[in-house]
C-alpha positions, 0 to 999 in steps of 0.5 A: 811511684807504683811499680810492677815487677816482671821476673820468672823467678819468685825469689827475685820478685819477692826480694826486689819488692821487699826493698822497693816497698822499703822506700817511702815514696815507692810501692809494688802494685804487682808482679808478673812471671811472664810477658802475657801477665805483664799485659794483663796487669798493665791493663789492671793496675796503675803503673808508673814503672815496669822493672823487666827481666830481660831473660823471661821464660820461653816464648816471648823474651823481656825485650820483646815484651817491653816493645809491645807494651811501650806501644800500648802504654807509652806512659809506663816507664821501663827499667830492664834488669 
């Protein structure tokens, strides 16, 4: 599984990536600090699952980003944190 982590806290992204990459069938292919970065990475990387922080920085929150992402990439599964 190729996973993208979206969270505005670098320490959270790093901790999640460490735990996920320790699994033999999972790989973090990227991370994003805000909604616009999520869309950029979704266009560039092969993503199966997105771990989405629900409370992203000012502007577009995690739920709004998830809605837009699912419209553009319905095949990506989203897990909201």
